[in-house]
Each structure stands twice: as C-alpha cells, then as structure tokens.
C-alpha positions as CSV (number, residue, x, y, z in Angstrom):
1,M,-15.0,41.9,-5.4
2,E,-11.8,41.1,-3.1
3,E,-10.7,37.6,-2.9
4,Q,-11.1,36.4,0.5
5,R,-8.6,34.3,1.9
6,T,-8.4,31.8,4.6
7,P,-6.0,31.7,7.4
8,R,-4.1,29.2,6.6
9,S,-3.5,30.1,3.1
10,P,0.5,31.6,2.8
11,A,-1.1,35.1,1.8
12,W,-1.9,35.5,5.9
13,G,1.4,34.0,7.1
14,G,0.3,30.2,7.0
15,P,2.3,27.0,6.3
16,P,2.4,26.7,2.4
17,A,1.2,23.9,0.6
18,W,3.8,21.3,0.5
19,W,4.0,21.6,4.1
20,R,1.0,20.4,4.7
21,H,0.5,17.8,1.9
22,G,4.4,16.5,1.3
23,P,6.4,18.4,-0.9
24,P,6.1,17.9,-5.0
25,G,7.0,14.2,-6.0
26,W,6.7,12.8,-2.5
27,N,4.1,10.6,-3.0
28,R,5.8,9.3,-6.4
29,W,7.3,6.4,-4.5
30,D,5.5,4.2,-1.7
31,D,8.0,3.1,1.2
32,K,8.9,0.4,-0.5
33,E,9.6,1.6,-3.9
34,R,11.5,4.3,-1.9
35,R,14.1,1.7,-0.4
36,A,14.4,-0.1,-3.8
37,H,15.9,3.3,-5.4
38,W,19.1,3.9,-5.1
39,P,19.7,7.9,-4.4
40,W,22.8,8.1,-7.1
41,R,22.1,12.2,-7.9
42,S,21.7,13.3,-4.6
43,T,24.9,10.7,-3.3
44,V,27.1,12.2,-5.9
45,L,26.2,15.9,-4.9
46,V,27.2,15.2,-1.3
47,T,30.5,13.7,-2.5
48,A,31.3,16.3,-4.9
49,F,30.4,19.2,-2.1
50,V,32.4,16.8,0.9
51,L,35.7,16.5,-1.4
52,L,35.5,20.1,-2.4
53,G,34.9,21.6,0.9
54,S,37.4,19.2,2.6
55,N,40.0,20.3,0.3
56,F,39.1,24.2,1.0
57,A,39.2,23.5,4.8
58,A,42.7,22.1,4.6
59,H,44.1,25.1,3.0
60,S,42.6,27.5,5.9
61,Q,43.6,25.4,9.0
62,E,47.1,24.3,7.0
63,G,49.8,24.1,9.6
64,D,47.1,23.5,12.6
65,R,45.7,20.0,11.2
66,A,47.2,16.7,9.8
67,P,46.8,17.6,5.6
68,L,44.7,15.5,3.6
69,D,46.1,12.5,2.0
70,L,45.4,9.5,0.4
71,F,43.7,7.7,3.8
72,A,42.0,10.8,4.4
73,R,40.1,11.2,0.9
74,A,39.4,7.5,1.3
75,L,37.7,7.9,4.7
76,L,35.5,10.6,3.3
77,L,34.7,8.6,-0.2
78,V,33.4,5.8,2.4
79,G,31.9,7.9,4.6
80,C,29.8,9.6,1.4
81,G,29.5,6.1,-0.7
82,L,27.5,4.8,2.5
83,L,24.8,7.0,1.9
84,L,23.8,4.7,-1.2
85,W,22.3,2.7,1.3
86,R,20.8,5.2,3.2
87,Q,17.1,4.2,2.2
88,R,17.7,0.3,2.5
89,R,20.2,-0.2,5.3
90,P,19.5,3.2,7.5
91,V,20.8,1.9,10.9
92,L,24.1,0.9,9.0
93,V,24.5,3.8,7.0
94,A,24.4,5.7,10.2
95,F,26.7,4.0,12.5
96,G,29.1,3.6,9.4
97,T,29.3,7.4,8.6
98,A,29.6,8.1,12.1
99,A,32.6,5.6,12.3
100,A,34.5,7.1,9.1
101,A,33.8,10.6,10.5
102,M,35.2,9.4,13.6
103,I,38.1,7.8,12.8
104,Y,38.9,10.9,10.3
105,L,38.6,13.4,13.2
106,G,40.9,10.9,15.1
107,A,43.2,11.1,12.5
108,G,43.8,14.6,12.9
109,Y,42.5,15.9,9.7
110,P,40.8,19.5,8.9
111,Y,37.7,20.0,10.2
112,G,34.8,20.6,7.2
113,P,31.7,18.9,5.7
114,V,32.8,15.8,6.8
115,F,29.7,15.7,9.3
116,L,27.5,16.5,6.5
117,T,27.7,12.4,5.8
118,V,26.7,11.8,10.0
119,A,24.0,14.5,9.1
120,V,22.4,12.6,6.1
121,G,22.6,9.2,7.3
122,C,21.2,10.1,10.9
123,F,18.3,12.2,9.5
124,S,17.5,9.4,7.1
125,A,17.7,6.7,9.9
126,V,15.2,9.1,11.8
127,V,13.1,9.5,9.1
128,A,12.7,5.8,8.8
129,G,12.2,5.4,12.5
130,H,15.5,4.0,13.7
131,R,15.4,6.7,16.1
132,R,17.5,5.3,18.9
133,A,20.0,4.1,16.2
134,A,20.5,7.5,14.8
135,W,20.8,9.2,18.4
136,T,23.4,6.4,19.5
137,A,25.4,7.1,16.2
138,V,25.5,10.9,16.8
139,A,26.3,10.6,20.7
140,M,28.7,8.0,19.7
141,L,30.8,10.3,17.4
142,W,30.5,13.2,20.4
143,V,31.8,10.9,22.9
144,G,34.8,10.2,20.5
145,H,35.2,13.7,19.7
146,V,35.3,14.6,23.3
147,L,37.9,11.9,24.0
148,V,40.5,12.7,21.2
149,G,40.3,16.6,21.8
150,H,40.5,16.4,25.4
151,W,42.5,13.2,26.5
152,L,43.7,11.0,23.3
153,Y,45.1,14.2,21.5
154,R,48.8,13.4,23.5
155,W,48.6,9.9,21.5
156,L,47.4,11.0,17.8
157,P,48.1,13.4,14.9
158,P,49.0,16.0,14.0
159,S,51.8,16.3,16.7
160,G,51.9,19.1,19.3
161,D,48.3,19.0,19.2
162,G,47.1,20.6,22.5
163,P,43.7,20.1,24.1
164,A,40.3,21.4,22.1
165,P,38.2,24.1,23.7
166,W,35.4,23.4,25.4
167,G,33.4,26.1,23.7
168,Q,33.8,24.0,20.6
169,E,32.3,21.0,22.2
170,L,29.3,23.2,22.7
171,V,29.3,23.8,18.9
172,I,29.4,20.5,17.8
173,A,26.7,19.1,20.5
174,T,24.3,22.2,19.4
175,W,25.0,20.8,15.9
176,I,24.1,17.5,16.7
177,V,20.5,18.4,18.6
178,A,20.0,20.6,15.5
179,I,20.0,17.5,13.5
180,V,18.5,15.6,15.8
181,A,15.4,18.1,15.9
182,L,15.3,18.5,12.4
183,S,15.2,14.9,11.4
184,E,12.6,14.1,14.1
185,L,10.1,16.9,13.0
186,V,10.7,15.6,9.3
187,R,9.8,12.2,10.6
188,V,6.5,13.6,12.4
189,R,5.5,15.4,9.4
190,R,6.4,12.5,7.0
191,E,4.4,10.0,8.8
192,Q,1.1,12.7,8.9
193,W,1.6,13.0,5.1
194,A,1.5,9.1,5.3
195,R,-1.5,9.2,7.6
196,E,-3.4,11.8,5.0
197,R,-2.3,9.9,1.9
198,A,-3.7,6.8,3.5
199,E,-7.1,8.4,4.2
200,R,-7.1,10.2,1.0
201,A,-6.9,6.9,-0.5
202,R,-9.5,5.3,1.8
203,S,-11.9,8.4,0.9
204,A,-11.4,7.9,-3.3
205,Q,-12.2,4.1,-2.4
206,R,-15.5,5.0,-0.4
207,R,-16.7,7.6,-3.3
208,A,-15.8,5.1,-6.2
209,D,-17.9,2.3,-4.1
210,E,-20.5,4.6,-3.4
211,E,-20.8,5.4,-7.2
212,R,-20.6,2.1,-8.3
213,L,-23.5,1.3,-5.8
214,R,-25.4,4.3,-7.3
215,I,-24.8,3.4,-10.8
216,A,-25.7,-0.4,-9.9
217,R,-28.9,0.9,-8.7
218,E,-29.9,2.9,-11.5
219,L,-29.1,0.2,-14.0
220,H,-30.9,-2.4,-11.9
221,D,-34.4,0.1,-11.5
222,V,-34.5,0.9,-15.0
223,L,-33.7,-2.3,-16.8
224,A,-36.0,-4.2,-14.1
225,H,-38.5,-2.2,-14.8
226,S,-38.4,-1.8,-18.3
227,I,-37.7,-5.6,-18.8
228,S,-40.5,-6.7,-17.0
229,V,-42.9,-4.9,-19.2
230,I,-41.2,-6.2,-22.3
231,N,-41.4,-9.9,-20.6
232,V,-45.2,-9.2,-20.0
233,Q,-46.2,-8.1,-23.4
234,A,-43.8,-10.7,-25.0
235,G,-45.8,-13.5,-23.4
236,V,-49.0,-11.5,-24.3
237,G,-48.2,-10.9,-28.0
238,L,-47.0,-14.8,-28.3
239,A,-50.0,-16.0,-27.3
240,L,-52.4,-13.6,-29.5
241,L,-50.1,-13.9,-32.3
242,D,-52.4,-16.0,-34.3
243,S,-55.7,-15.4,-32.9
244,D,-55.6,-11.8,-32.7
245,P,-52.8,-10.0,-34.3
246,E,-54.0,-6.5,-33.5
247,Q,-53.9,-7.1,-29.7
248,A,-50.3,-8.5,-30.4
249,R,-49.1,-5.6,-32.8
250,T,-50.4,-3.6,-29.8
251,A,-47.8,-5.6,-27.3
252,L,-44.8,-5.3,-29.9
253,T,-45.4,-1.4,-30.4
254,T,-45.4,-1.4,-26.1
255,I,-42.3,-3.4,-26.4
256,K,-40.7,-1.2,-28.7
257,A,-41.4,2.0,-26.5
258,A,-40.7,0.5,-23.3
259,S,-37.0,-0.9,-24.7
260,K,-36.6,2.4,-26.3
261,E,-37.1,4.5,-22.7
262,A,-34.9,2.1,-21.5
263,L,-31.8,2.6,-24.0
264,G,-32.4,6.1,-23.5
265,E,-32.1,6.1,-19.5
266,V,-29.1,3.4,-19.7
267,R,-27.1,5.9,-22.5
268,Q,-27.7,8.4,-19.7
269,V,-26.2,6.8,-16.7
270,L,-23.1,5.7,-19.1
271,D,-22.6,9.0,-20.2
272,T,-21.5,9.9,-16.5
273,L,-18.9,7.3,-16.6
274,R,-17.4,8.3,-19.7
275,A,-17.3,12.3,-18.7
276,P,-17.4,12.2,-15.0
277,G,-17.9,15.7,-13.8
278,E,-20.2,17.0,-16.8
279,A,-23.7,17.8,-16.5
280,P,-26.1,15.4,-17.2
281,R,-27.4,15.7,-21.3
282,A,-30.9,15.0,-19.9
283,P,-32.4,16.0,-16.3
284,A,-32.6,13.0,-13.9
285,P,-36.2,11.4,-13.8
286,G,-38.7,12.3,-10.9
287,L,-42.0,11.8,-9.7
288,D,-43.1,14.3,-12.3
289,R,-42.9,11.4,-15.0
290,L,-45.4,9.3,-12.6
291,P,-47.9,9.2,-15.3
292,E,-45.4,7.8,-17.5
293,L,-44.9,4.9,-14.7
294,V,-48.7,4.6,-14.7
295,E,-49.1,3.9,-18.9
296,Q,-46.1,1.6,-18.7
297,A,-47.3,-0.3,-15.6
298,A,-51.0,-0.4,-18.0
299,G,-49.0,-1.7,-20.7
300,A,-47.8,-4.5,-18.7
301,G,-51.9,-5.2,-17.5
302,L,-51.5,-3.1,-14.2
303,T,-54.3,-0.6,-13.4
304,V,-52.5,2.0,-10.7
305,E,-54.7,4.4,-8.9
306,V,-52.5,7.6,-7.7
307,E,-53.9,9.7,-4.8
308,G,-52.3,13.0,-3.4
309,E,-50.6,15.8,-5.1
310,V,-46.7,15.7,-5.9
311,P,-44.5,17.9,-3.5
312,K,-41.7,20.1,-3.8
313,L,-38.6,17.5,-3.5
314,P,-34.7,18.1,-4.1
315,P,-33.2,16.4,-7.2
316,G,-31.8,13.7,-5.1
317,A,-35.3,12.6,-2.8
318,D,-37.5,13.2,-6.2
319,L,-34.9,10.6,-8.3
320,A,-35.1,8.4,-5.2
321,A,-39.2,8.7,-4.9
322,F,-39.5,7.7,-8.4
323,R,-37.2,4.9,-8.5
324,I,-39.1,3.4,-5.1
325,V,-42.6,3.8,-7.1
326,Q,-41.1,2.3,-10.0
327,E,-39.3,-0.9,-8.3
328,A,-42.8,-1.3,-6.6
329,L,-44.7,-1.2,-9.5
330,T,-42.1,-3.9,-11.2
331,N,-42.7,-6.0,-8.1
332,V,-46.1,-6.0,-8.2
333,V,-46.3,-6.7,-12.3
334,R,-43.8,-9.7,-11.7
335,H,-44.8,-11.4,-8.6
336,S,-48.5,-10.2,-7.3
337,G,-51.6,-12.1,-8.9
338,S,-53.3,-8.4,-8.3
339,R,-53.8,-6.3,-11.5
340,H,-54.5,-3.1,-9.7
341,A,-51.8,-1.2,-7.5
342,R,-52.9,1.8,-5.5
343,V,-49.4,4.9,-4.8
344,R,-50.5,7.4,-2.4
345,L,-48.4,10.4,-1.7
346,E,-48.6,12.2,1.8
347,S,-46.5,15.4,2.9
348,A,-46.4,15.8,6.7
349,A,-43.7,16.7,9.3
350,G,-41.4,17.8,6.9
351,A,-41.7,14.4,5.0
352,L,-43.3,12.4,2.1
353,R,-45.0,9.5,2.8
354,L,-44.6,7.4,-0.3
355,R,-47.1,4.0,0.0
356,I,-47.6,1.3,-2.6
357,D,-50.1,-1.1,-2.4
358,D,-51.3,-4.3,-4.1
359,D,-54.4,-7.1,-3.2
360,G,-52.2,-9.7,-4.2
361,P,-51.8,-13.0,-3.6
362,A,-48.0,-13.5,-4.6
363,T,-47.7,-15.5,-7.5
364,G,-44.3,-16.6,-6.8
365,V,-43.4,-16.5,-10.6
366,E,-40.1,-14.4,-11.2
367,A,-39.5,-12.7,-14.4
368,G,-35.8,-12.4,-14.4
369,G,-35.0,-10.1,-11.6
370,S,-32.0,-10.1,-9.6
371,G,-33.3,-9.9,-6.1
372,N,-32.3,-6.9,-5.0
373,G,-35.1,-4.9,-5.3
374,L,-36.3,-3.8,-1.7
375,A,-32.3,-3.6,-0.7
376,G,-31.8,-1.4,-3.5
377,M,-35.0,0.6,-2.6
378,R,-33.7,0.9,1.5
379,E,-30.0,1.9,-0.1
380,R,-31.9,5.4,-1.6
381,A,-34.0,6.1,1.2
382,A,-31.3,5.6,3.6
383,A,-29.1,7.4,1.7
384,L,-31.2,10.6,2.2
385,G,-32.2,9.8,6.0
386,G,-35.5,8.2,5.4
387,T,-37.1,4.6,5.8
388,I,-38.2,1.9,3.6
389,E,-41.0,-0.6,5.5
390,A,-42.1,-3.6,3.1
391,G,-44.1,-6.7,3.7
392,P,-47.2,-8.7,3.3
393,R,-50.7,-6.9,4.3
394,D,-52.9,-8.5,6.8
395,D,-55.8,-9.3,4.0
396,G,-53.3,-10.7,1.5
397,G,-52.0,-7.8,-0.5
398,F,-48.0,-6.5,-0.5
399,R,-47.3,-2.8,0.9
400,V,-44.6,-0.8,0.5
401,L,-44.0,2.6,3.0
402,A,-41.1,5.3,2.2
403,V,-40.8,7.9,4.4
404,L,-38.4,10.4,2.7
405,P,-37.4,13.8,3.9
406,L,-38.6,16.9,2.1
407,K,-35.3,18.4,2.6
408,A,-31.8,17.6,1.4
409,K,-30.3,15.7,4.1
410,E,-27.3,18.2,3.5
411,D,-29.2,21.1,4.2
412,R,-30.3,20.3,7.0
C-alpha cells in the first residue's frame, strides 16, 4: 500500500520540520544560557570572511577607493569583535557595528563585506526583541551613507571623489529592508518556537501529573482494600489465637492470600514505572473479578450480595468500576457496623449504574486509611465522563452510586 502523506509534509511542498519546531540544537540552551554563551566560532568565521573579502574588494576597487591600511583593518576588527557581545548586549552591538561601518565608508575605504557585521548585529538585536534599536542603527547607517556620498564626499577621502549614484542608494536601501524583513521573520518564528516549547513542556507536565495521580489512585485502592482485610483478620487471629487456634489459622491464611494479591497488583503498577510504554504483564482488573472481591470481603467478615449482570465495558471503565466497588466495600469494612453489603449493577441509557449499599451504622473506627478513597472514586468517574454520589441513607445506612458510560469517552 502506498504511504499516505499529509499536506504539510515536505513531500507535498510544505515547510520542513525544523521550520515548524526550530532547527536542530535550538532547544539546547534557554534564553538565559544563550545570553551567557560566547559565540566564538561564528564570530571567528565572520571575521575571517570580512577580512578576506575586504582585501579582495580593495584589489577590485583599486584607484576608486582608498587602500586598506592599519586604521581600516582596525575598524573591521572592531566591527567583527563587537559580535562577540551580540547575545549579551544586542543594542550596543547594533549601534557599534553600524558606527564602525559608517566610519569605514566615510574614510573612503572600499565597499565590501563590511556590511555583514551590521547585518549580523542588527539581526541579533531584532531577534532579541530590540526592534527599534536595530531599525535606528540601520537607518543611521543609511543616512550617514547618503550624507557622505552626496555632500560630505568633497571633504573626505579619497581625493577627487564624485557624488555616488542614486541607484547605489537604492541598492543599499533594498539590502537594509531585506535584512530587517529577514530578522523580523526569524523573530516571529523564534517566538512561535518558544511558545510551542512552553506548550510542550506544559503538556508533558500535565501528562506526568495525570500519570502520578493515576498511580496514586491505583496504589491507594490496592493497598487500602488489602490492608483493611489484613487488619481485620489480624485482629481476629489475635483474639482467637489461644481459644480457637483453627480459626486463627484461617485468619492467617486469609492474611497471606490478601498480602500476596496486594503485592502482585503493586508490582504490576510499579512495572509501568520501570518500563513505560511496554504492555503490562497481567491484564488490568475488571468486573470479571467481582467474585474475588466478594470472597475477600467474606474473609473480612462482610457478606456481599451481588445483583445484576456484568455488561461489556471498555478497559478503562471496567477498571474504574472494579476499583469503585473495591473501595466502597473497603469503606464498609472500615467504617460500618453492618456486616452485610449489596452491589447492584444496572445498564440503561448507555451507562452503567453501580450501587453499593450497607445497612450501617457508621462506627467511626479507622483502619489506617488515608481518607482519599471517595476523592479517588470521583476522579476515576470524572475521567470517564461519569459521576459519583456518596452519602448516608435515611434509614441509617450508606450508599455509593456510580454512573459510568458504557462507551469510552474518546470514542463518543
């Protein structure tokens, strides 16, 4: 099958990836680190190009312009050397390079790559956000060139020089406009790249926070349920250790099974941290394991009656439903004086209604919980587009009512 290409891909003539997201290595430093970095290599390359190009220009313009001397080379070196500070002092560099070039041209030295230092300096100033300073610097250079070429040439070297043609001024003005336009374009793209980097960082942070909360909910639900069972059975075992050793042995067996299951589920959660992106080694629990919850609750002395059929659920909703029932039964074991609970499942109007009731009354006895169980249930339901209602009933019992969509939220 032929590979499909999106309209924005390079094969269809769209902009390359580096234009949309920044050139390679652009994100290596932030703005503060970039200002602290000294651009030695690029400055040395520009300096070599300017000096060699100026020598070539001097030979080609010999007789028309003043020959390069020590002062001319010093001006070229000053203009190039200022570029070392273009990331730290962009305004100073823009005006400094423009002033060095204006003095160079006013002294009658040959035209050539001297304008490159001005272009790089003003480009850096515009990209750094100092647009007015850059425009003022290039405008100052152009006005100075007009004055030298059409008025001050009478008193400036080389001797016998005539007025510059106006077409030359048009070429220089076009060159300035092109430099400013390119600088503005890069400035705009740079701001867009910075916004995209910030948005990607915020998205990554949101994903990390969501994953952290998901893992926290999983660990809470796994440990809270299992530790509640262990806590109850440990109390039973201690109470019956001398009077009924066989019942104490049964309590210890329940503790061993509950702790083993808790360790397995905790290991599964931790595996997702060690190897993100890999498929889990065991399937996530769902309502098909409801009989196990009933058996575990029975081990803690709680009789659970289940009504209704388990519907077909998306994996996320199936896990959320299982954890909600698990947490609700854990709360009955911890906080209710009733030893009987009812779980009712109803499917209607594209949603699953989970109702967990106990007959109360509340005992106020804690079993080491963190108090985040109801909050975790609400977060699970809200993530799927569902709701949770929890509170005491008029007859003294307690009810948890969860409504979860039968269809995944992202598919609707």
